[in-house]
Residue frames as qw, qx, qy, qz and C-alpha x, y, z in Angstrom:
[[0.277, 0.959, -0.057, 0.020, -70.19, -54.47, 1.35],
 [0.819, 0.210, -0.163, 0.509, -66.53, -54.51, 0.35],
 [0.498, -0.557, -0.126, 0.653, -63.86, -52.48, 2.15],
 [0.265, 0.080, 0.348, 0.895, -63.38, -50.41, -1.00],
 [0.174, -0.648, -0.558, -0.488, -67.08, -49.53, -1.03],
 [0.490, -0.744, -0.353, 0.286, -66.84, -48.44, 2.61],
 [0.456, -0.291, 0.114, 0.833, -63.86, -46.27, 1.72],
 [0.121, 0.388, 0.496, 0.768, -65.82, -44.68, -1.13],
 [0.322, -0.805, -0.484, -0.116, -68.43, -43.55, 1.42],
 [0.517, -0.641, -0.079, 0.562, -65.69, -41.87, 3.47],
 [0.398, 0.021, 0.373, 0.838, -64.22, -40.36, 0.29],
 [0.009, -0.674, -0.550, -0.494, -67.58, -38.82, -0.61],
 [0.408, -0.852, -0.286, 0.157, -67.75, -37.03, 2.76],
 [0.541, -0.433, 0.158, 0.703, -64.15, -35.80, 2.40],
 [0.318, 0.354, 0.494, 0.727, -64.92, -34.44, -1.09],
 [0.154, -0.851, -0.444, -0.234, -67.71, -32.29, 0.29],
 [0.498, -0.785, -0.058, 0.363, -65.43, -30.77, 2.94],
 [0.564, -0.207, 0.336, 0.725, -62.49, -30.25, 0.57],
 [0.231, 0.443, 0.522, 0.691, -64.58, -28.43, -2.02],
 [0.165, -0.773, -0.457, 0.408, -65.82, -25.81, 0.44],
 [0.348, 0.876, 0.200, 0.267, -66.12, -22.34, -1.13],
 [0.260, -0.939, 0.222, 0.030, -63.48, -20.83, 1.19],
 [0.765, -0.274, 0.452, 0.369, -60.78, -23.23, -0.04],
 [0.376, 0.822, -0.264, -0.337, -58.43, -22.10, -2.79],
 [0.753, 0.476, -0.452, 0.042, -55.60, -23.66, -4.77],
 [0.857, -0.481, 0.138, 0.124, -53.39, -26.11, -2.91],
 [0.152, 0.836, -0.517, -0.104, -49.66, -25.28, -3.20],
 [0.993, 0.055, -0.002, 0.106, -47.44, -28.13, -4.39],
 [0.025, 0.858, -0.512, 0.039, -43.74, -28.45, -3.66],
 [0.983, -0.051, 0.009, 0.176, -41.07, -31.08, -4.14],
 [0.066, -0.865, 0.491, 0.078, -37.35, -30.83, -3.47],
 [0.978, 0.172, -0.030, 0.116, -34.89, -33.17, -5.12],
 [0.201, -0.828, 0.512, 0.105, -31.23, -33.56, -4.18],
 [0.835, 0.379, -0.397, 0.034, -28.55, -35.66, -5.86],
 [0.782, -0.580, 0.214, 0.085, -26.45, -37.79, -3.54],
 [0.128, 0.774, -0.609, -0.122, -22.69, -37.73, -3.98],
 [0.213, -0.365, 0.905, 0.053, -20.91, -40.92, -5.07],
 [0.378, 0.243, 0.893, -0.026, -24.14, -42.59, -6.21],
 [0.126, -0.056, -0.450, -0.882, -26.20, -40.00, -8.09],
 [0.128, -0.502, -0.853, 0.065, -29.32, -41.24, -6.29],
 [0.140, -0.390, -0.119, -0.902, -32.04, -38.61, -6.34],
 [0.114, -0.363, -0.787, 0.486, -33.93, -38.07, -3.10],
 [0.189, -0.475, -0.409, -0.756, -37.36, -36.63, -3.77],
 [0.119, -0.266, -0.690, 0.662, -38.85, -34.97, -0.71],
 [0.288, -0.436, -0.427, -0.738, -42.53, -34.07, -0.70],
 [0.622, -0.646, -0.026, -0.442, -44.09, -32.93, 2.58],
 [0.525, -0.596, 0.581, -0.180, -42.84, -35.49, 5.15],
 [0.944, 0.151, 0.294, -0.014, -42.23, -38.20, 2.56],
 [0.087, -0.674, 0.618, 0.394, -39.18, -39.33, 0.65],
 [0.914, 0.354, 0.186, -0.065, -38.91, -41.28, -2.59],
 [0.425, -0.518, 0.572, 0.473, -35.63, -42.54, -4.03],
 [0.743, 0.649, 0.022, -0.164, -35.04, -42.30, -7.77],
 [0.437, -0.539, 0.632, 0.345, -32.08, -44.06, -9.37],
 [0.603, 0.520, -0.457, -0.396, -30.87, -45.54, -12.63],
 [0.997, -0.040, 0.067, -0.016, -30.16, -49.14, -13.41],
 [0.667, -0.461, 0.393, 0.433, -26.59, -50.49, -13.52],
 [0.622, 0.406, 0.452, 0.494, -26.58, -50.04, -17.32],
 [0.155, 0.839, 0.132, 0.504, -26.69, -46.26, -16.72],
 [0.350, 0.345, -0.511, 0.705, -24.18, -46.04, -13.81],
 [0.541, -0.500, 0.111, -0.667, -26.89, -46.41, -11.19],
 [0.057, -0.231, 0.908, -0.344, -27.41, -48.82, -8.32],
 [0.440, -0.283, -0.733, -0.436, -31.04, -49.71, -9.11],
 [0.112, -0.141, -0.707, 0.684, -32.15, -48.35, -5.71],
 [0.324, 0.546, 0.480, -0.605, -35.40, -46.95, -7.10],
 [0.569, 0.615, 0.513, 0.184, -37.27, -46.21, -10.29],
 [0.345, 0.004, 0.235, 0.908, -35.97, -43.69, -12.81],
 [0.193, 0.328, 0.146, -0.913, -37.83, -40.49, -13.64],
 [0.443, 0.066, -0.560, -0.697, -39.65, -41.85, -16.73],
 [0.398, -0.225, -0.889, 0.028, -40.81, -44.84, -14.64],
 [0.059, -0.338, -0.570, 0.746, -41.93, -42.52, -11.87],
 [0.312, 0.174, -0.180, -0.917, -43.94, -40.55, -14.43],
 [0.493, -0.119, -0.764, -0.399, -45.78, -43.72, -15.43],
 [0.343, -0.306, -0.799, 0.386, -46.41, -44.43, -11.75],
 [0.067, 0.263, 0.273, -0.923, -47.62, -40.88, -11.11],
 [0.437, 0.023, -0.445, -0.781, -50.08, -41.19, -14.00],
 [0.506, -0.206, -0.830, -0.110, -51.33, -44.53, -12.66],
 [0.218, -0.287, -0.657, 0.662, -51.67, -43.14, -9.14],
 [0.209, 0.199, 0.055, -0.956, -53.62, -40.12, -10.35],
 [0.503, -0.057, -0.611, -0.608, -55.95, -42.14, -12.61],
 [0.441, -0.254, -0.843, 0.173, -56.59, -44.54, -9.71],
 [0.099, -0.287, -0.504, 0.809, -57.27, -41.70, -7.27],
 [0.335, 0.136, -0.151, -0.920, -59.63, -39.89, -9.65],
 [0.494, -0.163, -0.784, -0.338, -61.48, -43.17, -10.26],
 [0.326, -0.334, -0.762, 0.448, -62.01, -43.38, -6.50],
 [0.058, 0.257, 0.216, -0.940, -63.09, -39.74, -6.26],
 [0.420, 0.069, -0.394, -0.815, -65.54, -39.97, -9.14],
 [0.457, -0.215, -0.855, -0.114, -66.88, -43.36, -8.03],
 [0.186, -0.353, -0.652, 0.645, -67.58, -41.84, -4.61],
 [0.168, 0.256, 0.012, -0.952, -69.12, -38.73, -6.13],
 [0.508, 0.073, -0.516, -0.686, -71.29, -40.63, -8.63],
 [0.670, -0.195, 0.549, -0.460, -72.07, -43.35, -6.06],
 [0.809, 0.342, -0.431, -0.206, -70.79, -46.12, -8.32],
 [0.797, -0.496, 0.336, -0.072, -69.79, -49.15, -6.22],
 [0.545, 0.590, -0.594, 0.047, -66.32, -50.62, -6.72],
 [0.921, -0.386, 0.045, -0.025, -65.05, -53.82, -5.13],
 [0.704, -0.333, 0.292, 0.555, -61.53, -53.63, -6.56],
 [0.390, 0.919, -0.017, -0.051, -59.56, -51.25, -8.74],
 [0.660, -0.370, 0.371, 0.538, -56.13, -51.53, -10.36],
 [0.454, 0.870, -0.054, -0.183, -54.50, -49.41, -13.07],
 [0.777, -0.121, 0.372, 0.493, -51.67, -50.64, -15.27],
 [0.246, 0.920, -0.104, -0.288, -49.70, -47.92, -17.11],
 [0.789, 0.016, 0.370, 0.491, -47.26, -48.50, -19.92],
 [0.258, 0.939, -0.104, -0.204, -45.11, -46.16, -22.02],
 [0.858, 0.216, 0.031, 0.465, -41.81, -46.09, -23.86],
 [0.165, -0.936, 0.206, 0.232, -38.67, -44.03, -23.46],
 [0.855, 0.406, -0.002, 0.322, -35.78, -44.03, -25.92],
 [0.534, -0.700, 0.096, 0.465, -32.42, -43.02, -24.37],
 [0.579, 0.174, 0.400, 0.688, -30.97, -42.49, -27.86],
 [0.103, 0.897, 0.368, 0.221, -33.01, -39.27, -27.99],
 [0.369, -0.892, 0.075, 0.250, -30.30, -37.50, -25.96],
 [0.710, -0.035, 0.359, 0.605, -27.59, -38.23, -28.54],
 [0.008, 0.600, -0.157, -0.784, -26.32, -35.11, -30.33],
 [0.203, 0.269, -0.611, -0.717, -27.98, -34.70, -33.70],
 [0.056, 0.263, 0.963, 0.029, -30.73, -37.24, -33.03],
 [0.367, 0.066, -0.035, -0.927, -34.03, -36.06, -34.45],
 [0.443, -0.089, -0.822, -0.347, -35.73, -39.45, -34.63],
 [0.466, -0.417, -0.761, 0.174, -36.80, -40.21, -31.07],
 [0.273, -0.838, -0.114, -0.459, -38.65, -37.86, -28.70],
 [0.254, 0.411, -0.622, 0.616, -36.69, -36.78, -25.61],
 [0.491, -0.238, 0.438, -0.715, -39.64, -37.59, -23.36],
 [0.310, 0.114, 0.938, -0.105, -41.52, -40.76, -22.49],
 [0.435, 0.196, -0.322, -0.818, -44.20, -41.42, -25.11],
 [0.554, -0.064, -0.738, -0.381, -47.00, -43.74, -26.12],
 [0.218, -0.101, 0.713, -0.659, -48.63, -43.66, -22.68],
 [0.610, -0.210, -0.547, -0.533, -51.56, -46.01, -22.26],
 [0.235, -0.220, 0.748, -0.580, -53.40, -47.40, -19.29],
 [0.526, -0.242, -0.745, -0.331, -55.77, -50.22, -18.50],
 [0.416, -0.321, 0.445, -0.725, -58.19, -50.00, -15.60],
 [0.445, -0.118, -0.884, -0.074, -59.17, -53.32, -14.08],
 [0.363, -0.224, 0.332, -0.841, -62.28, -52.97, -11.99],
 [0.218, -0.294, -0.930, 0.012, -64.59, -55.33, -10.16],
 [0.236, 0.090, 0.252, -0.934, -67.99, -53.71, -9.72],
 [0.284, 0.438, 0.847, -0.101, -71.68, -54.61, -9.74],
 [0.219, 0.613, 0.039, -0.758, -72.33, -51.36, -11.65],
 [0.730, 0.589, 0.343, -0.049, -73.78, -51.39, -15.15],
 [0.660, 0.142, 0.304, 0.672, -71.41, -51.04, -18.10],
 [0.137, 0.808, 0.272, 0.504, -73.01, -47.66, -18.84],
 [0.469, -0.883, -0.010, -0.004, -72.17, -46.45, -15.33],
 [0.743, -0.351, 0.265, 0.504, -68.56, -47.61, -15.66],
 [0.496, 0.461, 0.342, 0.652, -68.31, -45.86, -19.04],
 [0.117, -0.920, -0.170, -0.333, -69.67, -42.64, -17.46],
 [0.667, -0.698, 0.110, 0.236, -67.16, -43.03, -14.62],
 [0.716, -0.019, 0.318, 0.621, -64.30, -43.48, -17.08],
 [0.288, 0.715, 0.302, 0.560, -65.42, -40.43, -19.10],
 [0.344, -0.929, -0.052, -0.123, -65.39, -38.31, -15.94],
 [0.741, -0.469, 0.228, 0.422, -61.92, -39.55, -15.03],
 [0.600, 0.313, 0.348, 0.649, -60.69, -38.69, -18.53],
 [0.061, 0.864, 0.263, 0.424, -62.22, -35.22, -18.20],
 [0.335, -0.904, 0.082, -0.252, -60.79, -34.22, -14.80],
 [0.893, -0.275, -0.016, 0.356, -57.69, -36.32, -14.02],
 [0.095, -0.948, 0.180, 0.245, -54.96, -33.68, -13.40],
 [0.406, -0.496, 0.655, 0.401, -51.91, -35.69, -14.47],
 [0.560, 0.373, 0.696, 0.249, -53.64, -37.31, -17.43],
 [0.294, 0.911, 0.285, 0.049, -54.65, -33.86, -18.65],
 [0.251, -0.840, 0.343, 0.337, -51.22, -32.40, -17.89],
 [0.511, -0.189, 0.720, 0.429, -49.63, -35.02, -20.15],
 [0.445, 0.596, 0.626, 0.234, -52.24, -34.38, -22.84],
 [0.145, 0.918, 0.169, 0.327, -52.01, -30.58, -22.56],
 [0.677, -0.121, -0.272, 0.673, -48.54, -29.68, -21.29],
 [0.190, -0.958, -0.179, 0.121, -48.07, -26.45, -19.34],
 [0.377, 0.758, -0.306, 0.436, -45.35, -23.86, -19.65],
 [0.799, -0.500, -0.165, 0.292, -42.65, -24.52, -17.08],
 [0.167, 0.907, -0.276, 0.270, -40.20, -21.85, -16.03],
 [0.894, -0.241, -0.153, 0.345, -36.80, -22.64, -14.59],
 [0.053, 0.933, -0.289, 0.208, -33.77, -20.88, -13.21],
 [0.822, 0.042, -0.375, 0.427, -30.28, -21.68, -11.97],
 [0.313, -0.908, 0.160, -0.228, -28.91, -20.27, -8.73],
 [0.600, 0.374, -0.582, 0.402, -25.28, -20.72, -7.80],
 [0.680, -0.705, 0.013, -0.202, -24.79, -21.77, -4.17],
 [0.382, 0.492, -0.688, 0.374, -21.76, -22.32, -2.02],
 [0.802, -0.473, -0.363, -0.045, -21.60, -24.52, 1.01],
 [0.174, 0.553, -0.517, 0.630, -19.94, -23.06, 4.06],
 [0.148, -0.172, 0.781, -0.582, -20.04, -25.08, 7.28],
 [0.099, 0.311, 0.944, -0.043, -23.01, -27.06, 5.99],
 [0.257, 0.664, 0.373, -0.595, -25.12, -23.95, 5.35],
 [0.478, 0.452, 0.565, 0.498, -26.37, -23.18, 1.88],
 [0.010, -0.692, -0.067, 0.718, -25.79, -19.58, 0.78],
 [0.580, 0.497, 0.567, 0.309, -27.02, -18.59, -2.65],
 [0.026, 0.606, -0.140, -0.783, -26.31, -15.93, -5.15],
 [0.720, 0.600, 0.210, -0.278, -27.92, -15.61, -8.58],
 [0.596, -0.152, 0.574, 0.541, -25.93, -17.05, -11.49]]
């Protein structure tokens, strides 16, 4: 049995525990700060940090992927994770799994008066490369389930309303004090 198949057994047990009736929605939070002098964006999620930056052609230092690239990576990560979850749940053996995501982004979209290009990444597509002894019908059923329940895939297909606000802050002795703008 492959290591991935062993992991799928562990994943199946974790799914049962996580879906207990007394569990509710899981809160999500990310904080992003822009670094002075470089513009590097530090994304902090729980105890983790990801660096986002632009390439030299956009006054960046190429220290990390840009936001549109991160979005492609987030989609790939989510599709991969849901493939693992559904394979565990449906007891479909997988020996290897890789997801390649591609999209386009046109920076000209931000030019004043431009109505040609969308301001967001577009033309998302992904390819799942899987090694499995499962029947083609089982892999098709697995893929259909992933398409049905993958959170980020469905978010991109069916965007949500997003609210935003701006709060003016001042820095005094390193402390952040805010007042509504």
